[in-house]
N, C-alpha and C positions, 0 to 999 in steps of 0.2 A: 743255408742260413735258416736254421730251424730252432734256434734258441732265443730267449729274450735278450741275451747279451748281444747276439749277432745283430738283431734288429735295432737295439739301442745304439750300438756302435755305428751302424749304417746311417741312422738318423743324425747322429752327432757329426759324422764326416760330411754328410750332405749339407747340413746347415753351415758348417765351417767353410766348406769349399764355395758355397753360394756367396757367403759374405766376403770371402777373399776375392772371388771373381768380380763382384761389384766394385770393390776397392781398386782392383787392378784396372778395370775398364775406366773408372773415373780418373785414375792417375794417367793412363795412356791418352785419354781424351784431352786432358789439360796440357799434356806435353807435346802431342803431335796432332797434325791435321792432314787432310787429303789422303794420299796413298799410304803414308806412314801410319795414320790412324786406322785405316782399313786393314793393313797388314798386322798391326798390333792386336786389333780386335780378333782377327782370324786366328792368330797364334794362341791367344788366351782361350778361345773357344775350343780349338783343336786340342790343347793341353787337357782341358776338362773332359773332352770326349775320350781321350786316350787313357784317362784314369779309370774308366769303366772296365775295359778288359784287364787292365793291370790289377784292379781290385779283385776281379773274378779269379785271377791266378792265385790268390791267397787261399782259395778253397780247394782242398785236396781232392774232393770228388769231381771237380771241374777240370783241373789241370791235365789229368791223363787223357781226357777226351779231346784236347786241343791239338791239332796236327802241327806241332812246332817242336823245336829243340827243348827237351825237358829241363835241362839245367838253366837255359835262358829264361824259360817261363818262371822258374823259381826265383831267379834274381829280379825279374820284373815285378813279380808279386811282392817280394820283400821290400824292394825300393818304393813301390806304391804305398804299401802299408806304413813304412817309415815316414814317407812324406806326409801322409794324411794325419798320422799321429802327432808329428812335430808341428805341422802347420796348425792343427787344431789347438794344441797347447800354446803356441805363440800367439794365436789370435785371441785366446782368452786373456792372456796377460796384457796384450795390446789394448783390448777393449776396456779392461779394468783400469789401466793407467790413464786412458783417454777420459773415462768417466770421472776419475779422481781429479784430473786436471781441470775439467769443465766446472767442477764444484768448488775449486779452490778460490778462496777470497783473493781479490786483486791485491790486497795488502800483504799477502804472503811473500816472504823475502825471496830474492833471487836464489840464495843459497839453498833454501828448502826445495824450490822448484828443481834446481839442478840435482839435488839428492834424490828426488822422486824420479827424475828422468834416468839417472844412473841406476837406481834400483830396478826400474822397469826394464832397462836394457839388459841388466844381468839376469833377470828372471826370464827374459825372452831367449837368452843364450843358454839357459840351463837345460832345456830339452836336447839341444845339440850335444852338449857336454855329457849329459846322462846317457844318451844313445851311444856316443863314442866310447864311453867307459864300459858300458854293458856289452858292446860288441867286441871291443879289442882286449879288454882285461877280464871282466867277470865271466864272460861266456866260457872261457877255458880255465877258470880258476877252480879246478877239480879239488874237492875237499872230501876227506874221510870223516864220516859221522858214525861214531860208536855209541850204541845205545843198548841198555839192558831192558829186557821185557819180562817182567814177572808173570808167571802163569800158575794159578792154583792147580794142584793135582799133577804137576809135571813129574814125569818119571825121574828117578834118581840119576839114571845114566844120561838123561837129557839136560840135566842141570849144568849150565856153562857151555852148552852147545853153541857154536859160532856159525852163523849163516851170513854169507855175503850176498847182497842184493844190488843188482844193476837194473836200471829201467830207462825207458825213453831215450835210447841212444841216438836215434835219428841220424844215422850215418848218411850223409847227403852232401849237398853243395856247401853246407855251412858247418860240417864236422868231418874232418879228413880221417883217413885210416891211421895216419901218423898220430893224430891227437887221441884217437881211440886206443892206440897201442900204448900211449902214456898211461891211460887209465888202467889198462890190463896189467901193465908192469907194476903199477902201484898196488893193485889187488893181490898179486902173486905173493907178496911178502906176508900176508895175513894167515895163510894156510887154514882156511875155514873147513868145517866138516863137509859142507856142501854149498853150492852157489845157485842162485836163482836169477832169472832174467824175466822181468814182468812186462814184456811187450814193447812195441814200437822200436824195433831194431833199425828201421829205415823210416823215411817220410813219405815217399811216393814211388810209383812205378819207375823203374830205371835207376833207382839208387843201388849202391853196391852191397846188396844183401849177402852175397857169398863172402865178401871181404869182412863184413861184420861177424859172420859166423866163424870165419877163420880166426879172427882175433879172440872171440869168446871161447874158442876151443883151447886157448892157452891158459885159462883160469886155473886149471889143475887142482881142484878141490878134492878132498879125500873120497867122498861118496859120489862125486860127479856134479854135473851142471844140469839144471832143469829150467823149464821156462813155460810161459803161456803167451798167447797171441794178443797183440794190441790192435787198436782200431786202424792203425796205418798198415799193418800187414793185410787187413781185410780190404782197405781202400785200394791197395796196390795189387790185390789179387794174388798175394804171395804166401798165403798161409800154408798151402801144400808144399811149395818149394822150400819154405823155411823149415818145415817139419822134416822133410826128406834130407835136405843138406845138413840140418842139425844132427840128425841121427847118424849120418856118416861121420860127422866130426865128434861124436860122443856127447852131444847135447840132446836131452830128451824133452821135447815140447809136449806137455800134458794137455791134451785137448779133450776135456771132459773125461779124464782118466786120473788114476791115482797110482802111487808107488809107495810101498812100505819100506822105510829105511830103518834098519836095525842098528841100534847103538847099545852095546852091552845087553842088558835084560829089558831095555825099553824100546818101543817102536814109535816112530814118527810117521804118520800117514800124510804124505804130501799129495795134494790134489791141485790140478790146474784146469782152468776153463778158458775158452775163447773170450774175446771182448764181449762184454755185456752192454748193448746199446741203451742209452738213456731213454730213447724213444720206446723201448720195450720193458719198462720198469716192472710191469706185472709179471714178466717172465724171467726176472732176475734169478739166476742159478737154478733154473728149472732142471730137475733130475740130479743136481749136485748133492742132494741129501742122501742119495743112495751110495755115495762114495765115502761117507763118514764112517769111521771105525770107532765105536764106543770104547774100545779097549786101548786106544792109542791117543797120542797127541795129534790133533788134526790141524794141518796148516794149509790154507787155501791161497793159491796164486791167482789173482784176478787183476787185470790191467785197470779196470774201472773201480775206484774205491767206494763208489756209491752203493755197492752191494753189501757193505759191511753189516747193516742191520739184519739182512736176510741170512747172511753167513752165520751170524750169532744164533738166530732162530733154528738154523739147521744143525747146530752143534759143533761148529768149527771153533777151535781154541784161539787161532791166530790167522789173520788175513794180511797178506803182503800185496801192496799195490803201488801204482805209479800214476801215470796219465796226466796229472795236474801240473807237473813241472814245479810244484810248490808255488804256483802262480806265475812263474817266470819273471814277471815284472811286479814287484811287491813294494808298496809304499806304506809307511806307518804315519797316520795322522791322528793326533790326540789319543795315542795308545791303541788305536784301532788299525788292524792290518787290512789294507785294500789291495786287491789284485783281481784279474779277470776270472780266475778259477772259482771265486766265491759265488759267481752267478750260476755255476753249474752244480756245485756240491758243497756240503759242509765239511767234507773230508779233504782238505787242501794239502796239508803237510804235517807230518809228525806222528806221534803215538796217540791212538784213541782207545778208549776203554768202554766196554758195555758189560756190566756184571763181571763175570770171571774171564771174559774173552777180551782180546786185544786186536787192534789193527794198526799196521804201520804203513804210512804213505810217504814214499821217498820223492825228493825233488828231481831225481833222474839226472841224466848226463847232457842231453842235447837240447835243441831249441826248435820251435816251430813258429811260422810267421816271420816276425822280425828276428834276425839272428843276434839277439842280445838278451842278457839276464841282468836284472837289477834287484838287489835284496833277496835273491833266491839263487845262490851259486850252485853249480852242478855238484851232485853228491854221489859218493860211493858209500853205501850203507853197510856197516858191519854190525849185525844184530847178535846179541848174546841172550839165550834163553835162561831164565832163572826161576827156581821153584819159589812160589810165593808163600 
């Protein structure tokens, strides 16, 4: 928990759970007495105590250190986070409805009071419905997003070049190999010139990394498949294994390395870097400037999109990134898009431009935390370079 959003979320959850606990204890005290009251109070307190390790399981750096079944820990963490999110939302609606009812004039008609109660009940049910839809429907509603990226000075033989991008697969308890196989099957029909994977093949240690690589090897693009490492490969301690197994399967992970791809008389210089931690902003892309080829179109693969301004300064023409999941849960209020990723970076989703350079941030395939997506469906990105 080292970001402002983490601390804000923790404070919100603590306040909400404290308020809910007070309400639950008052309800139990009115309804029961004697041993039943003691048992109810103990159960409420025990539930609150169990939320602490459950919430800790949502942090990927913590889970691998806990001596328990990995998959069980993921489910407990997801269930805890889902409960805290829904409970907080329901509490806000409940408190708002209660405040309105207290201020209603006694002369307000019974019909209006009933309408208020009905509207409040529907609003309290909305978080449950939204989570169910996001988990059961939108989480696996894999969509293809085709976008043209104009680049000034693009070589004639690179005009129209198709790049397939996959990112944030998170093959784990909440995305099966069969679901990933559906994604790969959809990708194979596009026949891109080459494919890139911009990090987070898995979520944590113990996830089926080899199965993910096996599926990615089926992409079958003309010039091959290339990738960079995400923060979850680092958390799982799987960077070396991913690089080695990827190489055996024909996938080249570029770890502060470049490869020159020749298309006709034009060259595309593809560069990849390992995950660039936000905590080390001053060291973003350190040494990556040496991999830039002034005579080529330079494309950078970076899991973290926050490096975009530095990439532009170093001379990269295009950056491809992921990491944000497009917010994963995105809500539009008064024409403003609200999602957790906005607390971390201004580069949440889509095409960004800075002078002659461009950066594209994909929503990715999988999920982290709560296994649900809302307003940010999983994405297969098909990018086409165009001469500006």
